[in-house]
C-alpha positions in Angstrom: 0.0 0.0 0.0 1.4 3.4 -1.0 1.4 6.3 1.3 -1.0 9.2 0.4 1.0 12.2 -0.7 -0.3 15.8 -0.3 -1.1 17.7 -3.5 1.5 20.4 -4.5 0.6 24.0 -3.7 0.1 24.9 -7.4 -2.3 22.0 -7.9 -4.4 23.1 -4.9 -4.5 26.7 -6.0 -5.5 25.7 -9.6 -8.3 23.4 -8.3 -9.7 26.3 -6.1 -9.5 28.7 -9.0 -11.2 26.2 -11.3 -13.9 25.7 -8.7 -14.4 29.4 -8.2 -14.5 29.9 -12.0 -17.1 27.2 -12.4 -19.3 28.9 -9.7 -18.8 32.2 -11.4 -19.8 30.8 -14.8 -22.8 29.1 -13.3 -24.0 32.3 -11.7 -23.5 34.3 -15.0 -25.4 31.7 -17.0 -28.2 31.8 -14.4 -28.2 35.6 -14.6 -28.3 35.6 -18.4 -31.1 32.9 -18.4 -33.2 35.1 -16.1 -32.7 38.1 -18.4 -32.4 40.5 -15.4 -32.2 44.2 -16.0 -32.5 47.1 -13.6 -36.3 47.3 -14.0 -36.7 43.6 -13.1 -34.4 43.9 -10.2 -36.4 46.9 -8.8 -39.6 45.0 -9.4 -38.3 41.9 -7.6 -37.0 44.0 -4.7 -40.3 45.8 -4.3 -42.3 42.6 -4.3 -39.9 41.2 -1.7 -40.2 44.4 0.4 -44.0 44.6 0.4 -44.2 40.8 1.1 -41.7 41.2 3.9 -43.8 43.9 5.5 -47.0 41.8 5.1 -45.3 38.8 6.7 -44.0 40.9 9.6 -47.4 42.4 10.2 -49.1 39.0 9.9 -46.8 37.5 12.5 -47.6 40.3 15.0 -51.2 41.1 14.4 -52.7 38.2 12.4 -55.5 37.4 14.8 -56.6 41.1 15.1 -56.4 41.7 11.3 -58.4 38.6 10.4 -61.0 39.3 13.1 -61.5 42.9 11.9 -61.8 41.7 8.2 -64.4 39.1 9.1 -66.4 41.6 11.2 -66.3 44.3 8.6 -67.3 41.9 5.8 -70.3 40.5 7.8 -71.3 44.1 8.8 -71.2 45.2 5.2 -73.2 42.3 4.0 -75.8 42.8 6.7 -76.0 46.5 5.8 -76.4 45.6 2.1 -79.2 43.1 3.0 -81.2 45.8 4.9 -80.5 48.4 2.2 -78.4 50.5 4.5 -75.5 50.2 2.2 -75.4 49.6 -1.6 -72.8 47.4 -3.2 -72.5 48.1 -6.9 -71.5 44.6 -8.0 -71.1 45.6 -11.6 -68.5 48.1 -10.5 -66.8 45.5 -8.3 -66.7 43.1 -11.3 -65.3 45.9 -13.5 -62.6 46.8 -11.0 -61.5 43.2 -10.5 -61.9 42.4 -14.2 -64.3 39.5 -13.6 -67.0 39.0 -16.2 -70.4 37.7 -15.3 -69.7 34.5 -17.1 -66.6 33.7 -15.1 -66.7 30.7 -12.8 -64.4 29.8 -9.9 -62.6 27.4 -12.2 -61.8 30.0 -14.8 -60.6 32.4 -12.1 -58.3 29.8 -10.6 -57.0 29.0 -14.1 -56.3 32.6 -14.7 -54.4 32.8 -11.4 -52.3 29.8 -12.3 -51.5 31.2 -15.7 -50.4 34.5 -14.1 -48.2 32.6 -11.5 -46.6 30.6 -14.4 -45.8 33.8 -16.3 -44.4 35.6 -13.2 -42.8 32.8 -11.3 -39.8 34.9 -10.3 -42.0 37.6 -8.7 -44.1 34.9 -6.9 -40.9 33.3 -5.5 -39.6 36.7 -4.4 -42.9 37.5 -2.7 -43.1 34.1 -1.0 -39.5 34.5 0.3 -40.4 38.0 1.5 -43.4 36.7 3.4 -41.4 33.9 4.9 -38.5 36.1 6.0 -40.9 38.8 7.4 -42.9 36.2 9.3 -39.7 34.6 10.7 -38.3 37.9 11.8 -41.6 39.3 13.1 
């Protein structure tokens, strides 16, 4: 059995350099594949920041926020039932871009299509919510 010999210093340095170069090339290929420019980076950062804030607030005040939302929704629907408040559903559909013929299935399909087209933004927002929730 032959004794194991240490690698010469030049061989160690070249292997580290090759390793660093391969990581650099991989990151550059990934960057080019994503086609990032300054506008996309700003958009990604804004999605992350807003989602971070939402995650932070949810961690601290989720119970209060959900309780208030439920109470306000029920109160608004009761007021609308007794004609104390009027909800213009055609304006609501117009603002949300929902046609009268849309079903829940078509709305879900449209959401899935949007997520597929904007997967990087969705990942950025999810990471923002997770980090905000974790820190909050």
